DRENDO-1510 file (C-alpha; in Angstrom, 1 decimal, always signed):
<recs>
REC; n; res; u; v; w
REC; 1; UNK; +4.4; -15.6; +24.3 .
REC; 2; UNK; +5.9; -16.6; +21.2 .
REC; 3; UNK; +4.8; -20.0; +22.3 .
REC; 4; UNK; +1.2; -19.3; +22.6 .
REC; 5; UNK; +0.9; -17.8; +19.5 .
REC; 6; UNK; +2.7; -20.7; +17.8 .
REC; 7; UNK; +0.5; -23.6; +19.4 .
REC; 8; UNK; -2.5; -21.3; +18.5 .
REC; 9; UNK; -1.5; -21.5; +14.8 .
REC; 10; UNK; -0.1; -24.7; +14.7 .
REC; 11; UNK; -3.9; -25.9; +14.9 .
REC; 12; UNK; -6.7; -24.8; +12.7 .
REC; 13; UNK; -6.2; -21.3; +11.7 .
REC; 14; UNK; -7.7; -18.8; +14.0 .
REC; 15; UNK; -8.1; -16.0; +11.6 .
REC; 16; UNK; -10.2; -18.5; +9.6 .
REC; 17; UNK; -10.4; -22.1; +8.5 .
REC; 18; UNK; -8.7; -25.3; +7.9 .
REC; 19; UNK; -5.1; -24.8; +6.0 .
REC; 20; UNK; -6.5; -25.0; +2.5 .
REC; 21; UNK; -3.0; -24.8; +0.2 .
REC; 22; UNK; +0.1; -25.8; +0.5 .
REC; 23; UNK; +3.1; -23.8; -0.1 .
REC; 24; UNK; +4.7; -24.2; -3.5 .
REC; 25; UNK; +7.9; -24.5; -5.2 .
REC; 26; UNK; +6.9; -23.1; -8.7 .
REC; 27; UNK; +7.5; -19.9; -9.7 .
REC; 28; UNK; +5.2; -17.1; -9.5 .
REC; 29; UNK; +7.0; -15.2; -12.2 .
REC; 30; UNK; +4.7; -16.4; -15.1 .
REC; 31; UNK; +1.9; -14.9; -13.2 .
REC; 32; UNK; +4.0; -11.1; -12.7 .
REC; 33; UNK; +5.7; -11.6; -15.9 .
REC; 34; UNK; +3.1; -13.8; -18.7 .
REC; 35; UNK; +4.2; -13.7; -21.8 .
REC; 36; UNK; +0.5; -14.7; -23.1 .
REC; 37; UNK; -2.7; -14.1; -21.5 .
REC; 38; UNK; -5.8; -15.5; -22.4 .
REC; 39; UNK; -8.5; -12.9; -21.6 .
REC; 40; UNK; -12.0; -15.4; -21.7 .
REC; 41; UNK; -15.3; -13.9; -22.2 .
REC; 42; UNK; -13.8; -10.7; -23.2 .
REC; 43; UNK; -16.7; -8.8; -25.7 .
REC; 44; UNK; -16.7; -6.0; -28.2 .
REC; 45; UNK; -19.5; -4.8; -26.4 .
REC; 46; UNK; -19.6; -2.9; -23.0 .
REC; 47; UNK; -19.8; +0.6; -21.6 .
REC; 48; UNK; -18.2; +2.8; -18.7 .
REC; 49; UNK; -20.3; +1.3; -15.7 .
REC; 50; UNK; -19.9; -2.7; -16.5 .
REC; 51; UNK; -16.7; -4.4; -16.0 .
REC; 52; UNK; -15.4; -7.9; -17.9 .
REC; 53; UNK; -12.9; -9.0; -20.7 .
REC; 54; UNK; -12.7; -5.8; -22.5 .
REC; 55; UNK; -11.5; -3.7; -19.5 .
REC; 56; UNK; -8.7; -5.8; -18.7 .
REC; 57; UNK; -7.4; -6.1; -22.5 .
REC; 58; UNK; -8.1; -1.9; -22.3 .
REC; 59; UNK; -5.4; -2.1; -19.4 .
REC; 60; UNK; -3.1; -4.5; -21.0 .
REC; 61; UNK; -3.1; -2.2; -24.1 .
REC; 62; UNK; -2.8; +1.5; -22.5 .
REC; 63; UNK; +0.1; -0.5; -20.6 .
REC; 64; UNK; +2.0; -1.5; -23.1 .
REC; 65; UNK; +1.9; -4.8; -22.8 .
REC; 66; UNK; +5.1; -6.4; -24.6 .
REC; 67; UNK; +3.2; -10.5; -24.8 .
REC; 68; UNK; +0.6; -11.3; -26.4 .
REC; 69; UNK; -3.2; -10.9; -26.1 .
REC; 70; UNK; -5.7; -13.4; -26.7 .
REC; 71; UNK; -9.6; -12.8; -26.1 .
REC; 72; UNK; -12.0; -15.8; -26.0 .
REC; 73; UNK; -15.6; -15.7; -26.7 .
REC; 74; UNK; -17.8; -17.7; -28.3 .
REC; 75; UNK; -19.6; -15.1; -31.2 .
REC; 76; UNK; -17.1; -12.5; -31.3 .
REC; 77; UNK; -14.5; -11.8; -34.2 .
REC; 78; UNK; -12.6; -9.3; -33.0 .
REC; 79; UNK; -11.7; -7.2; -30.1 .
REC; 80; UNK; -9.9; -4.3; -29.7 .
REC; 81; UNK; -8.1; -5.1; -32.8 .
REC; 82; UNK; -6.7; -8.6; -31.6 .
REC; 83; UNK; -8.2; -11.7; -32.8 .
REC; 84; UNK; -10.8; -13.4; -30.7 .
REC; 85; UNK; -10.9; -17.2; -30.3 .
REC; 86; UNK; -13.7; -19.4; -29.4 .
REC; 87; UNK; -12.1; -21.2; -26.6 .
REC; 88; UNK; -8.9; -22.0; -25.0 .
REC; 89; UNK; -7.8; -24.5; -26.7 .
REC; 90; UNK; -8.1; -22.9; -30.0 .
REC; 91; UNK; -5.2; -20.2; -28.8 .
REC; 92; UNK; -2.0; -21.4; -31.1 .
REC; 93; UNK; +0.7; -20.8; -27.8 .
REC; 94; UNK; +1.3; -21.8; -24.7 .
REC; 95; UNK; -0.9; -19.5; -22.1 .
REC; 96; UNK; +0.8; -18.5; -18.8 .
REC; 97; UNK; -2.0; -16.3; -17.5 .
REC; 98; UNK; -5.9; -17.0; -18.3 .
REC; 99; UNK; -8.5; -14.3; -16.5 .
REC; 100; UNK; -11.9; -16.1; -16.2 .
REC; 101; UNK; -14.5; -13.2; -16.8 .
REC; 102; UNK; -17.5; -15.1; -17.6 .
REC; 103; UNK; -20.7; -16.2; -15.5 .
REC; 104; UNK; -19.8; -18.6; -12.2 .
REC; 105; UNK; -22.3; -21.4; -14.2 .
REC; 106; UNK; -19.3; -21.1; -16.8 .
REC; 107; UNK; -16.1; -21.3; -14.8 .
REC; 108; UNK; -15.9; -25.4; -14.5 .
REC; 109; UNK; -15.7; -25.9; -18.4 .
REC; 110; UNK; -13.2; -23.0; -19.1 .
REC; 111; UNK; -11.4; -24.2; -16.1 .
REC; 112; UNK; -11.6; -27.8; -17.9 .
REC; 113; UNK; -10.5; -26.1; -21.3 .
REC; 114; UNK; -7.3; -24.3; -19.4 .
REC; 115; UNK; -6.4; -27.6; -17.8 .
REC; 116; UNK; -6.9; -29.2; -21.2 .
REC; 117; UNK; -4.5; -26.3; -22.5 .
REC; 118; UNK; -2.1; -26.8; -19.6 .
REC; 119; UNK; -2.3; -22.7; -19.1 .
REC; 120; UNK; -0.6; -22.1; -15.7 .
REC; 121; UNK; -2.2; -19.6; -13.9 .
REC; 122; UNK; -6.1; -18.8; -13.3 .
REC; 123; UNK; -7.1; -15.3; -12.4 .
REC; 124; UNK; -10.9; -15.6; -11.7 .
REC; 125; UNK; -12.3; -12.3; -11.8 .
REC; 126; UNK; -15.9; -13.6; -11.5 .
REC; 127; UNK; -17.6; -13.6; -8.1 .
REC; 128; UNK; -20.4; -15.1; -6.8 .
REC; 129; UNK; -18.8; -18.3; -4.9 .
REC; 130; UNK; -18.3; -18.7; -1.1 .
REC; 131; UNK; -18.6; -15.6; +0.0 .
REC; 132; UNK; -22.4; -15.4; -1.0 .
REC; 133; UNK; -22.4; -17.4; +2.0 .
REC; 134; UNK; -24.6; -20.4; -0.5 .
REC; 135; UNK; -23.6; -23.9; +0.4 .
REC; 136; UNK; -23.5; -24.5; -3.3 .
REC; 137; UNK; -21.5; -21.8; -4.6 .
REC; 138; UNK; -18.9; -22.8; -1.9 .
REC; 139; UNK; -18.9; -26.4; -3.4 .
REC; 140; UNK; -18.7; -24.7; -6.5 .
REC; 141; UNK; -15.6; -23.1; -5.7 .
REC; 142; UNK; -14.3; -26.6; -4.1 .
REC; 143; UNK; -14.8; -27.9; -7.3 .
REC; 144; UNK; -13.3; -25.5; -9.5 .
REC; 145; UNK; -9.9; -25.9; -7.0 .
REC; 146; UNK; -10.0; -29.9; -7.5 .
REC; 147; UNK; -10.7; -29.4; -10.9 .
REC; 148; UNK; -7.4; -27.0; -11.5 .
REC; 149; UNK; -5.3; -28.7; -8.9 .
REC; 150; UNK; -5.2; -32.0; -10.5 .
REC; 151; UNK; -4.5; -29.9; -13.9 .
REC; 152; UNK; -1.8; -28.1; -12.7 .
REC; 153; UNK; -3.3; -24.3; -12.9 .
REC; 154; UNK; -2.3; -22.3; -9.9 .
REC; 155; UNK; -5.8; -20.2; -9.2 .
REC; 156; UNK; -5.5; -16.2; -7.7 .
REC; 157; UNK; -9.5; -15.9; -6.7 .
REC; 158; UNK; -11.9; -16.1; -7.0 .
REC; 159; UNK; -13.7; -12.7; -6.7 .
REC; 160; UNK; -10.8; -10.3; -7.6 .
REC; 161; UNK; -9.1; -8.2; -9.5 .
REC; 162; UNK; -5.9; -9.8; -10.2 .
REC; 163; UNK; -2.2; -8.8; -11.4 .
REC; 164; UNK; -0.6; -5.2; -11.4 .
REC; 165; UNK; +2.9; -5.2; -12.4 .
REC; 166; UNK; +4.0; -2.0; -14.6 .
REC; 167; UNK; +7.6; -3.3; -15.6 .
REC; 168; UNK; +5.4; -5.9; -17.5 .
REC; 169; UNK; +2.5; -4.2; -18.7 .
REC; 170; UNK; -0.1; -5.5; -16.8 .
REC; 171; UNK; -2.9; -3.8; -15.0 .
REC; 172; UNK; -6.6; -4.2; -14.5 .
REC; 173; UNK; -7.1; -0.5; -15.1 .
REC; 174; UNK; -5.7; +1.5; -18.3 .
REC; 175; UNK; -5.2; +4.3; -15.7 .
REC; 176; UNK; -2.9; +3.0; -13.1 .
REC; 177; UNK; +0.9; +4.5; -13.7 .
REC; 178; UNK; +3.0; +3.1; -16.2 .
REC; 179; UNK; +6.2; +4.2; -13.9 .
REC; 180; UNK; +7.9; +1.2; -12.0 .
REC; 181; UNK; +8.6; +1.6; -7.7 .
REC; 182; UNK; +9.6; -0.1; -4.8 .
REC; 183; UNK; +6.2; -1.1; -3.6 .
REC; 184; UNK; +4.7; -4.4; -3.6 .
REC; 185; UNK; +1.3; -4.7; -2.6 .
REC; 186; UNK; -0.9; -7.7; -1.5 .
REC; 187; UNK; -5.0; -7.1; -1.1 .
REC; 188; UNK; -7.7; -9.7; -0.5 .
REC; 189; UNK; -9.7; -6.0; -1.5 .
REC; 190; UNK; -9.8; -5.5; -5.5 .
REC; 191; UNK; -11.5; -2.4; -4.6 .
REC; 192; UNK; -9.5; -1.3; -1.7 .
REC; 193; UNK; -5.9; -2.1; -4.0 .
REC; 194; UNK; -7.3; +0.1; -6.7 .
REC; 195; UNK; -8.0; +3.1; -4.1 .
REC; 196; UNK; -4.6; +2.5; -2.8 .
REC; 197; UNK; -3.1; +2.7; -6.0 .
REC; 198; UNK; -4.9; +5.6; -6.9 .
REC; 199; UNK; -4.6; +7.6; -3.5 .
REC; 200; UNK; -0.8; +6.5; -3.7 .
REC; 201; UNK; -0.5; +8.2; -7.2 .
REC; 202; UNK; -1.2; +11.7; -6.0 .
REC; 203; UNK; +1.6; +11.0; -3.2 .
REC; 204; UNK; +4.3; +10.1; -5.4 .
REC; 205; UNK; +4.3; +6.4; -4.7 .
REC; 206; UNK; +4.8; +4.2; -7.7 .
REC; 207; UNK; +4.6; +0.3; -7.4 .
REC; 208; UNK; +6.6; -3.1; -8.0 .
REC; 209; UNK; +3.6; -5.4; -8.0 .
REC; 210; UNK; +0.4; -5.6; -6.8 .
REC; 211; UNK; -1.8; -8.4; -6.5 .
REC; 212; UNK; -5.6; -8.7; -5.7 .
REC; 213; UNK; -6.4; -12.3; -4.3 .
REC; 214; UNK; -10.3; -11.8; -3.3 .
REC; 215; UNK; -11.7; -15.7; -1.8 .
REC; 216; UNK; -7.7; -17.2; -1.7 .
REC; 217; UNK; -9.4; -20.4; -2.9 .
REC; 218; UNK; -5.9; -21.6; -3.7 .
REC; 219; UNK; -2.5; -19.5; -4.0 .
REC; 220; UNK; -2.8; -17.1; -0.4 .
REC; 221; UNK; -1.9; -13.9; +1.1 .
REC; 222; UNK; +1.6; -15.5; +2.1 .
REC; 223; UNK; +2.2; -17.2; -1.0 .
REC; 224; UNK; +2.7; -13.8; -2.4 .
REC; 225; UNK; +4.6; -12.5; +0.5 .
REC; 226; UNK; +7.1; -15.2; +0.1 .
REC; 227; UNK; +7.8; -13.7; -3.9 .
REC; 228; UNK; +7.9; -10.0; -2.6 .
REC; 229; UNK; +10.6; -11.1; -0.2 .
REC; 230; UNK; +12.9; -12.3; -2.6 .
REC; 231; UNK; +11.9; -9.9; -5.7 .
REC; 232; UNK; +14.5; -7.1; -6.0 .
REC; 233; UNK; +12.3; -4.5; -7.2 .
REC; 234; UNK; +10.1; -4.6; -4.4 .
REC; 235; UNK; +11.6; -2.6; -1.3 .
REC; 236; UNK; +8.7; -1.9; +0.7 .
REC; 237; UNK; +5.5; -4.2; +0.9 .
REC; 238; UNK; +1.8; -3.4; +2.0 .
REC; 239; UNK; -0.8; -5.6; +2.6 .
REC; 240; UNK; -5.0; -5.5; +3.4 .
REC; 241; UNK; -6.3; -8.5; +4.4 .
REC; 242; UNK; -9.8; -9.6; +6.1 .
REC; 243; UNK; -8.7; -13.2; +7.1 .
REC; 244; UNK; -6.1; -15.8; +6.9 .
REC; 245; UNK; -6.5; -20.0; +6.1 .
REC; 246; UNK; -3.1; -20.3; +7.5 .
REC; 247; UNK; -1.7; -18.2; +10.5 .
REC; 248; UNK; +0.8; -20.5; +10.7 .
REC; 249; UNK; +2.5; -19.7; +7.7 .
REC; 250; UNK; +1.7; -15.8; +7.3 .
REC; 251; UNK; +3.4; -15.7; +10.7 .
REC; 252; UNK; +6.2; -17.6; +9.7 .
REC; 253; UNK; +6.9; -15.3; +6.6 .
REC; 254; UNK; +6.2; -11.8; +7.9 .
REC; 255; UNK; +8.7; -12.6; +11.0 .
REC; 256; UNK; +11.2; -13.4; +7.7 .
REC; 257; UNK; +10.1; -10.6; +5.8 .
REC; 258; UNK; +10.4; -7.8; +8.2 .
REC; 259; UNK; +14.2; -8.3; +9.0 .
REC; 260; UNK; +14.5; -7.6; +4.9 .
REC; 261; UNK; +11.6; -4.8; +4.3 .
REC; 262; UNK; +9.1; -3.1; +6.0 .
REC; 263; UNK; +5.8; -4.7; +5.9 .
REC; 264; UNK; +2.2; -2.3; +6.6 .
REC; 265; UNK; -0.7; -4.3; +7.3 .
REC; 266; UNK; -4.3; -3.4; +7.6 .
REC; 267; UNK; -6.5; -5.4; +8.9 .
REC; 268; UNK; -10.1; -5.3; +8.0 .
REC; 269; UNK; -12.7; -7.0; +10.2 .
REC; 270; UNK; -11.9; -5.9; +13.7 .
REC; 271; UNK; -15.6; -4.8; +15.1 .
REC; 272; UNK; -18.6; -7.0; +15.0 .
REC; 273; UNK; -19.9; -5.0; +11.8 .
REC; 274; UNK; -16.9; -5.3; +10.0 .
REC; 275; UNK; -16.4; -9.3; +10.7 .
REC; 276; UNK; -19.7; -9.7; +9.5 .
REC; 277; UNK; -18.7; -7.6; +6.2 .
REC; 278; UNK; -15.8; -9.5; +5.9 .
REC; 279; UNK; -17.7; -12.8; +5.7 .
REC; 280; UNK; -19.7; -11.7; +2.7 .
REC; 281; UNK; -17.0; -10.1; +1.2 .
REC; 282; UNK; -14.5; -12.8; +0.9 .
REC; 283; UNK; -15.9; -15.3; +2.7 .
REC; 284; UNK; -13.2; -15.1; +5.6 .
REC; 285; UNK; -12.9; -15.3; +9.2 .
REC; 286; UNK; -11.6; -12.0; +10.6 .
REC; 287; UNK; -10.2; -13.3; +13.7 .
REC; 288; UNK; -9.1; -12.1; +17.2 .
REC; 289; UNK; -8.0; -8.5; +17.3 .
REC; 290; UNK; -6.1; -9.3; +20.6 .
REC; 291; UNK; -4.2; -11.9; +18.5 .
REC; 292; UNK; -3.6; -9.6; +15.8 .
REC; 293; UNK; -2.0; -7.5; +17.8 .
REC; 294; UNK; +0.2; -10.0; +19.4 .
REC; 295; UNK; +1.2; -11.4; +16.2 .
REC; 296; UNK; +2.3; -7.9; +15.0 .
REC; 297; UNK; +3.9; -7.3; +17.9 .
REC; 298; UNK; +6.3; -10.4; +17.2 .
REC; 299; UNK; +6.8; -10.3; +13.7 .
REC; 300; UNK; +7.3; -6.4; +13.4 .
REC; 301; UNK; +4.7; -5.8; +11.5 .
REC; 302; UNK; +3.7; -2.2; +10.9 .
REC; 303; UNK; -0.1; -2.3; +12.0 .
REC; 304; UNK; -2.3; +0.6; +10.2 .
REC; 305; UNK; -6.0; +1.0; +10.4 .
REC; 306; UNK; -7.4; +3.6; +8.0 .
REC; 307; UNK; -6.3; +4.3; +4.1 .
REC; 308; UNK; -4.4; +7.3; +5.4 .
REC; 309; UNK; -2.5; +6.3; +7.6 .
REC; 310; UNK; -1.5; +3.1; +5.1 .
REC; 311; UNK; -0.6; +5.4; +2.6 .
REC; 312; UNK; +1.3; +8.2; +4.7 .
REC; 313; UNK; +3.2; +5.3; +6.4 .
REC; 314; UNK; +4.3; +3.8; +2.8 .
REC; 315; UNK; +5.3; +7.4; +1.6 .
REC; 316; UNK; +7.4; +8.1; +4.6 .
REC; 317; UNK; +9.3; +4.6; +4.1 .
REC; 318; UNK; +9.4; +5.2; +0.6 .
REC; 319; UNK; +11.0; +8.9; +0.6 .
REC; 320; UNK; +12.4; +9.8; +4.1 .
REC; 321; UNK; +15.1; +8.6; +6.1 .
REC; 322; UNK; +14.0; +6.1; +9.2 .
REC; 323; UNK; +13.6; +7.9; +12.6 .
REC; 324; UNK; +15.9; +6.2; +15.3 .
REC; 325; UNK; +13.6; +7.2; +17.8 .
REC; 326; UNK; +9.8; +8.4; +19.1 .
REC; 327; UNK; +11.3; +12.1; +20.0 .
REC; 328; UNK; +10.2; +14.7; +17.6 .
REC; 329; UNK; +10.5; +18.5; +17.3 .
REC; 330; UNK; +7.5; +20.5; +16.0 .
REC; 331; UNK; +8.1; +23.4; +13.8 .
REC; 332; UNK; +5.3; +25.6; +12.3 .
REC; 333; UNK; +2.3; +25.9; +15.1 .
REC; 334; UNK; +1.5; +29.2; +16.9 .
REC; 335; UNK; -0.3; +29.8; +20.4 .
REC; 336; UNK; -2.7; +26.9; +20.6 .
REC; 337; UNK; -2.2; +25.3; +17.4 .
REC; 338; UNK; +1.3; +24.2; +18.7 .
REC; 339; UNK; -0.6; +23.3; +21.9 .
REC; 340; UNK; -3.2; +20.9; +20.0 .
REC; 341; UNK; +0.4; +19.4; +17.6 .
REC; 342; UNK; +1.8; +18.3; +21.3 .
REC; 343; UNK; -1.4; +16.7; +22.3 .
REC; 344; UNK; -1.6; +15.1; +18.6 .
REC; 345; UNK; +1.8; +13.9; +18.3 .
REC; 346; UNK; +1.6; +12.6; +21.8 .
REC; 347; UNK; -1.6; +10.4; +21.6 .
REC; 348; UNK; +0.3; +9.2; +18.5 .
REC; 349; UNK; +2.6; +7.7; +20.9 .
REC; 350; UNK; +5.4; +10.6; +20.1 .
REC; 351; UNK; +7.6; +12.2; +22.8 .
REC; 352; UNK; +7.8; +15.8; +22.4 .
REC; 353; UNK; +11.3; +16.4; +24.8 .
REC; 354; UNK; +13.0; +19.9; +25.9 .
REC; 355; UNK; +15.8; +20.6; +23.5 .
REC; 356; UNK; +19.0; +20.3; +25.2 .
REC; 357; UNK; +20.5; +23.9; +26.1 .
REC; 358; UNK; +22.8; +24.2; +23.2 .
REC; 359; UNK; +19.9; +24.1; +20.6 .
REC; 360; UNK; +17.8; +27.0; +23.0 .
REC; 361; UNK; +21.1; +28.9; +23.2 .
REC; 362; UNK; +21.6; +29.0; +18.9 .
REC; 363; UNK; +17.7; +29.5; +18.6 .
REC; 364; UNK; +18.0; +32.6; +21.1 .
REC; 365; UNK; +20.7; +34.2; +18.9 .
REC; 366; UNK; +18.3; +35.2; +16.1 .
REC; 367; UNK; +14.5; +34.4; +17.5 .
REC; 368; UNK; +13.2; +37.4; +18.2 .
REC; 369; UNK; +12.2; +37.2; +22.0 .
REC; 370; UNK; +8.5; +38.7; +22.3 .
REC; 371; UNK; +5.9; +36.6; +20.2 .
REC; 372; UNK; +8.1; +33.8; +19.5 .
REC; 373; UNK; +9.2; +30.6; +21.8 .
REC; 374; UNK; +12.6; +28.8; +21.3 .
REC; 375; UNK; +10.8; +25.4; +23.6 .
REC; 376; UNK; +9.5; +22.6; +22.0 .
REC; 377; UNK; +7.1; +22.7; +20.2 .
REC; 378; UNK; +9.2; +26.1; +18.1 .
REC; 379; UNK; +6.7; +29.2; +18.2 .
REC; 380; UNK; +9.1; +30.7; +15.6 .
REC; 381; UNK; +7.2; +31.8; +12.2 .
REC; 382; UNK; +10.0; +34.8; +11.3 .
REC; 383; UNK; +12.4; +31.8; +11.4 .
REC; 384; UNK; +9.9; +30.6; +8.6 .
REC; 385; UNK; +10.3; +32.8; +6.0 .
REC; 386; UNK; +13.9; +33.5; +6.8 .
REC; 387; UNK; +16.2; +30.8; +4.5 .
REC; 388; UNK; +19.1; +31.7; +6.7 .
REC; 389; UNK; +17.8; +31.6; +10.0 .
REC; 390; UNK; +15.8; +28.4; +8.6 .
REC; 391; UNK; +18.8; +26.8; +8.1 .
REC; 392; UNK; +20.9; +27.5; +11.4 .
REC; 393; UNK; +17.9; +26.1; +13.0 .
REC; 394; UNK; +18.1; +22.9; +10.9 .
REC; 395; UNK; +21.3; +22.7; +11.6 .
REC; 396; UNK; +20.7; +23.3; +15.4 .
REC; 397; UNK; +18.1; +20.1; +15.4 .
REC; 398; UNK; +20.3; +18.4; +13.2 .
REC; 399; UNK; +22.9; +18.4; +16.4 .
REC; 400; UNK; +20.6; +18.0; +18.9 .
REC; 401; UNK; +20.9; +14.5; +20.6 .
REC; 402; UNK; +17.7; +14.4; +22.2 .
REC; 403; UNK; +15.7; +15.3; +18.5 .
REC; 404; UNK; +15.0; +12.0; +16.2 .
REC; 405; UNK; +13.0; +13.8; +14.0 .
REC; 406; UNK; +10.9; +17.2; +12.7 .
REC; 407; UNK; +7.0; +17.4; +12.6 .
REC; 408; UNK; +7.2; +20.7; +10.4 .
REC; 409; UNK; +3.5; +22.2; +9.6 .
REC; 410; UNK; +3.7; +24.4; +6.7 .
REC; 411; UNK; +0.8; +26.6; +5.4 .
REC; 412; UNK; +1.2; +27.9; +1.9 .
REC; 413; UNK; -1.8; +29.9; +1.4 .
REC; 414; UNK; -0.2; +32.9; +3.2 .
REC; 415; UNK; +2.2; +33.1; -0.2 .
REC; 416; UNK; -0.9; +34.9; -2.2 .
REC; 417; UNK; -0.3; +38.3; -0.4 .
REC; 418; UNK; +3.6; +37.7; -0.8 .
REC; 419; UNK; +5.7; +39.3; -3.7 .
REC; 420; UNK; +6.2; +37.1; -7.0 .
REC; 421; UNK; +8.3; +33.9; -6.4 .
REC; 422; UNK; +7.9; +34.1; -2.8 .
REC; 423; UNK; +6.8; +30.5; -2.7 .
REC; 424; UNK; +9.5; +29.4; -5.0 .
REC; 425; UNK; +11.9; +30.9; -2.4 .
REC; 426; UNK; +10.0; +29.0; +0.7 .
REC; 427; UNK; +9.4; +25.7; -1.2 .
REC; 428; UNK; +13.3; +25.3; -2.0 .
REC; 429; UNK; +14.2; +26.6; +1.4 .
REC; 430; UNK; +12.1; +23.5; +2.5 .
REC; 431; UNK; +13.9; +21.1; +0.6 .
REC; 432; UNK; +17.3; +22.0; +0.8 .
REC; 433; UNK; +16.5; +22.4; +4.8 .
REC; 434; UNK; +15.3; +18.1; +4.6 .
REC; 435; UNK; +18.2; +17.3; +3.1 .
REC; 436; UNK; +20.5; +19.1; +5.3 .
REC; 437; UNK; +18.9; +18.0; +8.3 .
REC; 438; UNK; +20.1; +14.4; +8.3 .
REC; 439; UNK; +16.8; +13.4; +10.3 .
REC; 440; UNK; +13.4; +12.5; +8.7 .
REC; 441; UNK; +11.6; +15.6; +8.2 .
REC; 442; UNK; +7.8; +14.9; +8.3 .
REC; 443; UNK; +6.4; +17.8; +6.5 .
REC; 444; UNK; +2.3; +18.4; +6.7 .
REC; 445; UNK; +0.8; +21.2; +3.8 .
REC; 446; UNK; -1.8; +22.5; +6.1 .
REC; 447; UNK; -5.7; +22.8; +4.3 .
REC; 448; UNK; -6.3; +25.7; +2.7 .
REC; 449; UNK; -9.0; +27.9; +3.1 .
REC; 450; UNK; -9.6; +29.6; -0.7 .
REC; 451; UNK; -9.7; +28.1; -3.9 .
REC; 452; UNK; -6.5; +30.3; -5.0 .
REC; 453; UNK; -4.9; +28.4; -1.8 .
REC; 454; UNK; -6.0; +25.2; -2.9 .
REC; 455; UNK; -4.0; +25.5; -5.9 .
REC; 456; UNK; -0.8; +27.0; -4.1 .
REC; 457; UNK; -0.9; +24.0; -2.0 .
REC; 458; UNK; -1.1; +21.3; -4.6 .
REC; 459; UNK; +1.6; +23.1; -6.6 .
REC; 460; UNK; +3.8; +22.7; -3.5 .
REC; 461; UNK; +2.8; +18.9; -2.9 .
REC; 462; UNK; +3.8; +18.4; -6.8 .
REC; 463; UNK; +6.8; +20.4; -6.5 .
REC; 464; UNK; +7.6; +18.4; -3.5 .
REC; 465; UNK; +7.0; +14.8; -5.0 .
REC; 466; UNK; +9.1; +15.9; -7.9 .
REC; 467; UNK; +11.9; +16.5; -5.8 .
REC; 468; UNK; +11.2; +13.0; -3.6 .
REC; 469; UNK; +10.2; +14.8; -0.8 .
REC; 470; UNK; +7.3; +13.3; +1.3 .
REC; 471; UNK; +4.4; +15.5; +2.7 .
REC; 472; UNK; +1.5; +15.0; +4.7 .
REC; 473; UNK; -2.0; +16.0; +4.5 .
REC; 474; UNK; -2.6; +16.0; +8.1 .
REC; 475; UNK; -0.8; +16.6; +10.9 .
REC; 476; UNK; -2.1; +13.4; +12.7 .
REC; 477; UNK; -1.3; +11.6; +9.9 .
REC; 478; UNK; +2.7; +12.5; +9.5 .
REC; 479; UNK; +2.5; +12.0; +13.4 .
REC; 480; UNK; +0.9; +8.3; +12.8 .
REC; 481; UNK; +3.8; +7.7; +10.2 .
REC; 482; UNK; +6.4; +8.5; +13.1 .
REC; 483; UNK; +5.7; +6.9; +15.4 .
REC; 484; UNK; +4.6; +3.6; +13.1 .
REC; 485; UNK; +8.6; +4.1; +11.6 .
REC; 486; UNK; +10.3; +4.5; +15.2 .
REC; 487; UNK; +8.9; +1.4; +16.4 .
REC; 488; UNK; +9.6; -0.6; +13.2 .
REC; 489; UNK; +13.2; +0.6; +13.9 .
REC; 490; UNK; +12.7; -0.6; +17.7 .
REC; 491; UNK; +11.7; -4.2; +16.5 .
REC; 492; UNK; +14.5; -4.5; +13.8 .
REC; 493; UNK; +16.9; -3.5; +17.2 .
REC; 494; UNK; +15.5; -5.9; +19.4 .
REC; 495; UNK; +15.9; -8.1; +16.8 .
REC; 496; UNK; +19.7; -7.6; +15.7 .
</recs>
């Protein structure tokens, strides 16, 4: 099968048009760590409902960007306290990164100024190019890239949000977390990249670098992936893509990357309607779903199909030890809940095996016979409120060779009717158990049915986050994360 994929990617890309970009040996370091940034089209005017150059400067200020910021506008005098220059040519320093926030009709003149100034990178925030489907706009994009290429300027975009690198103090939104983390993310969609960062923030995920690259007229997905593969700050790589202009290059770097770091990808445009939306969003051709699945299987890409699965898989990679197989013990369900959880686990591709005789015998010593079950799934409510018995259960599951991971469904709402301090005891018990298990504990924090219960649930999530323990909003999300991680481990074993 590998030979077939190689042949397909050696010709015109099955995920897009002809390859329009050749890998450059030039470093992307000045893009992620610019010392000087020109924001072209930065006006002192603006409001909360309009994105523009001023918004980017606000992000740099809030993130404590340590370099120099040069707003460029033909009429303004100052923006947010920064002196404004009439043209890029008037800036006294060298410029590492220029952010274009100007009408599409003005980009060629601005790019000519950047070429004259010998700017290293241009982030084209401006939309209205090939993604419109209009021939003249597609030609404008080609002319822009030709001009930039001849002048030695690398282009990010157009139609994108650009760079978020908290270590450098660079962000397109002022409210992004200032703390760095181990996750790098490459996204064709700026809106989805922002949504992913916000969703991840509440789950304790932090980032090394994020790039939104839009139409990929010059710099392409595989070039950013190659940078992240070598980046010491990045331990996990995620991506959202809609289409690939150089499928061969993507295949090669994905196969190299996954041996070093897990690579989680959400690919949009699998349905007919989704493919149409992809074309109008970033001018991409979505490509074959079957070909994509084959590519993932051969390269070790962890393929996900929703924002929730993307976040849950990455938080599991960030915070949990990796499961060595798909065999899970399920704890926390009662009656029909145990049945439906088992169904959900097996639908996700997991196995819910019989526990070993030693585990069953050990559990029977402290689990009451009536109303509970020591078979997998475990219906043992009394153990879940008794720290001593809980730790005994953890030790038994730790030593059970049939179990690779524990799925623990926890409902904190019932602590409302317990003595003060009861919830703290349960949370600490869970943290201690997770550390003692030596296998991954995938903790599901069940939905609350009351406002007071929801407050408790959020407090519990924050407590777990601060302790570096992953939690999941639904059982399905946790089950898919277990499966994704176990499949990745299986792939690594096959390549060793």
